[in-house]
C-alpha positions in Angstrom: -25.1 -5.4 13.9 -27.8 -7.9 12.8 -27.0 -7.2 9.1 -23.2 -7.9 9.5 -24.0 -11.0 11.6 -26.4 -12.3 9.0 -23.8 -11.6 6.2 -21.2 -13.7 8.1 -23.7 -16.6 8.4 -24.7 -16.5 4.7 -21.1 -16.3 3.6 -20.2 -19.3 5.8 -23.1 -21.3 4.4 -22.0 -20.6 0.8 -18.5 -21.8 1.7 -19.5 -25.1 3.3 -22.9 -26.3 1.8 -21.4 -27.8 -1.3 -19.1 -30.1 0.6 -21.3 -30.9 3.6 -24.8 -31.6 2.2 -25.2 -34.8 0.2 -28.8 -34.7 -0.8 -29.3 -32.7 -4.0 -32.8 -31.5 -3.2 -31.8 -30.3 0.3 -28.6 -28.7 -1.0 -30.5 -26.9 -3.7 -33.0 -25.5 -1.2 -30.3 -24.4 1.2 -28.2 -22.9 -1.5 -31.1 -20.9 -3.0 -32.1 -19.6 0.5 -28.5 -18.6 1.2 -28.2 -16.7 -2.0 -31.5 -15.0 -1.5 -30.5 -13.9 2.0 -27.0 -12.9 0.7 -28.5 -10.3 -1.6 -31.2 -9.3 0.8 -28.7 -8.4 3.5 -25.9 -7.1 1.2 -25.4 -3.4 0.9 -25.0 -4.0 -2.8 -27.9 -4.4 -5.2 -28.7 -7.9 -6.4 -28.4 -6.7 -10.0 -24.9 -5.3 -9.4 -22.2 -7.3 -11.2 -20.0 -6.8 -8.2 -22.4 -8.4 -5.9 -22.6 -11.5 -8.1 -18.9 -11.6 -8.4 -18.6 -11.6 -4.6 -21.3 -14.3 -4.2 -19.6 -16.5 -6.8 -16.2 -15.9 -5.2 -17.6 -16.8 -1.8 -19.3 -20.0 -3.1 -17.0 -22.9 -2.9 -16.9 -25.6 -5.6 -19.7 -28.2 -5.3 -18.7 -31.8 -4.9 -19.6 -33.5 -8.3 -22.8 -35.6 -8.1 -24.6 -38.1 -10.3 -27.1 -37.0 -11.5 -25.7 -33.5 -11.5 -26.9 -31.0 -9.0 -28.0 -28.7 -11.8 -30.7 -31.2 -12.8 -32.3 -30.9 -9.4 -32.0 -27.1 -9.4 -33.9 -26.9 -12.7 -36.6 -29.2 -11.5 -37.0 -27.2 -8.3 -36.8 -23.8 -10.0 -33.7 -22.8 -8.0 -32.4 -20.4 -10.6 -30.2 -18.2 -8.4 -28.2 -21.3 -7.5 -28.1 -22.4 -11.2 -26.9 -19.0 -12.3 -24.3 -18.9 -9.6 -22.9 -22.4 -10.6 -22.9 -21.3 -14.2 -20.8 -18.3 -13.4 -18.6 -20.5 -11.1 -17.9 -22.7 -14.1 -17.0 -19.9 -16.5 -13.4 -20.2 -17.6 -11.0 -17.6 -16.2 -9.3 -17.2 -19.5 -10.7 -17.4 -23.0 -11.8 -21.0 -23.6 -14.5 -20.9 -26.3 -15.0 -24.7 -26.2 -15.8 -24.7 -22.5 -18.1 -21.8 -23.0 -19.9 -23.7 -25.7 -20.5 -26.5 -23.3 -21.9 -24.1 -20.7 -24.1 -22.5 -23.4 -25.5 -25.9 -24.5 -26.2 -26.8 -20.9 -28.1 -23.5 -20.4 -30.1 -24.1 -23.5 -31.1 -27.6 -22.4 -32.1 -26.4 -18.9 -34.2 -23.6 -20.3 -35.9 -26.0 -22.7 -37.2 -28.2 -19.8 -37.7 -25.5 -17.2 -41.2 -25.2 -15.9 -42.0 -21.4 -15.6 -43.9 -20.6 -12.4 -44.6 -17.4 -10.5 -41.5 -17.9 -8.3 -39.3 -18.5 -11.3 -40.4 -15.5 -13.4 -38.2 -12.9 -11.8 -35.1 -15.1 -12.0 -35.3 -16.0 -15.7 -33.6 -12.9 -17.0 -30.4 -14.0 -15.3 -30.2 -17.1 -17.5 -31.4 -15.3 -20.6 -28.7 -12.7 -20.2 -26.0 -15.4 -19.8 -27.3 -17.2 -22.9 -27.2 -14.0 -24.9 -23.7 -13.2 -23.6 -22.3 -16.7 -24.5 -24.0 -16.7 -27.9 -22.3 -13.4 -28.7 -18.9 -14.8 -27.7 -19.5 -17.9 -29.8 -20.3 -15.8 -32.8 -17.4 -13.5 -32.3 -14.6 -15.9 -31.2 -15.5 -19.4 -32.3 -14.3 -20.9 -35.5 -17.8 -22.4 -35.8 -20.2 -19.6 -35.1 -23.2 -21.9 -35.9 -23.5 -22.9 -32.2 -24.2 -19.3 -31.2 -26.7 -18.6 -34.0 -28.5 -21.9 -33.5 -28.9 -21.5 -29.7 -30.0 -17.9 -30.1 -32.8 -19.1 -32.3 -33.6 -21.8 -29.8 -33.7 -19.3 -27.0 -36.4 -17.3 -28.9 -38.4 -20.5 -29.4 -38.1 -21.6 -25.7 -39.2 -18.1 -24.5 -42.1 -18.0 -26.9 -43.2 -21.6 -26.1 -42.9 -20.9 -22.4 -45.3 -17.9 -22.7 -47.7 -19.9 -24.8 -47.7 -22.8 -22.3 -48.5 -20.5 -19.4 -51.1 -18.7 -21.4 -52.9 -22.0 -22.1 -52.5 -23.5 -18.6 -55.8 -23.8 -16.8 -58.0 -23.2 -19.8 -59.0 -26.9 -20.2 -62.3 -28.3 -19.0 -61.4 -27.7 -15.3 -60.4 -24.1 -16.2 -63.6 -23.5 -18.1 -65.7 -24.3 -15.0 -63.5 -22.3 -12.7 -61.8 -25.1 -10.8 -58.4 -24.4 -12.2 -57.3 -20.8 -12.7 -55.2 -19.5 -15.6 -51.5 -19.4 -14.8 -50.6 -16.8 -17.4 -47.3 -15.0 -17.0 -47.3 -11.6 -15.3 -47.4 -8.4 -17.5 -43.8 -7.6 -16.5 -42.6 -11.1 -17.6 -44.5 -11.0 -20.8 -43.2 -7.6 -21.7 -39.6 -8.5 -20.9 -40.0 -11.8 -22.8 -41.2 -10.1 -25.9 -38.3 -7.6 -25.6 -35.7 -10.3 -25.4 -37.3 -12.1 -28.4 -37.5 -8.9 -30.4 -33.9 -8.0 -29.5 -32.6 -11.5 -30.5 -34.5 -11.6 -33.8 -33.2 -8.1 -34.6 -29.7 -9.6 -34.5 -30.6 -12.3 -37.0 -32.0 -10.4 -40.0 -32.3 -13.6 -42.0 -34.2 -15.6 -39.3 -37.6 -14.5 -40.4 -39.4 -15.6 -43.5 -41.9 -13.6 -45.5 -44.7 -14.5 -43.1 -42.7 -13.0 -40.2 -42.2 -16.4 -38.4 -39.0 -18.0 -37.3 -37.6 -20.4 -39.9 -37.2 -24.0 -38.7 -34.2 -24.9 -40.9 -30.8 -25.2 -39.3 -28.9 -23.2 -41.9 -26.2 -21.0 -40.5 -27.6 -17.6 -39.7 -25.9 -14.3 -39.9 -25.8 -12.7 -36.4 -25.0 -9.1 -35.9 -22.5 -8.7 -33.1 -21.2 -5.2 -33.7 -23.0 -1.8 -33.8 -24.3 -0.7 -37.2 -23.7 -4.1 -38.7 -25.6 -4.7 -42.0 -28.9 -6.6 -42.1 
């Protein structure tokens, strides 16, 4: 059938792109298109953990590049590819130091990512991975400060991203109607606020009396178990 034929082609591309395409920009575009098609033609939902497991298993390791391919993916907004590579680099066994490196990378990418209409729907993939890795740092690391600090930074990057989009297009050109406002969609704003509220709820000491996020870098208590105090 056409679906099974397309699936074979997509799987083949995921296996060979990383070792055959040299240009990072071209590789990123092809990888993003292949992953998009992979989920479109798959019988599995793109939100199913099994489907991502299959995609990551099919994707062969990318030949190391300088600068890293991930930098190009962030610039181009190819977040499906960025998420797939992040999962690919996750250690098979518990390696909390390696996970901390991945967590810091995710945090840096999110801090410089330009949120556009095409990126909005893919952001929750990276957010969820940051939350997951933060939880593991708080639970297993001998230095849980990494998890608590990056959790606070995630809140800030999400909030700043929304504010940036809300303000885009409202300068002089926006005022006279030449540039339209690029505010985030209602769905994106709602989900963003939910993630921020959920994160802050796990850090009962992260708000001051005015209800704003504290800027100091003191170690925060992070709730990682049900019914934890705070």
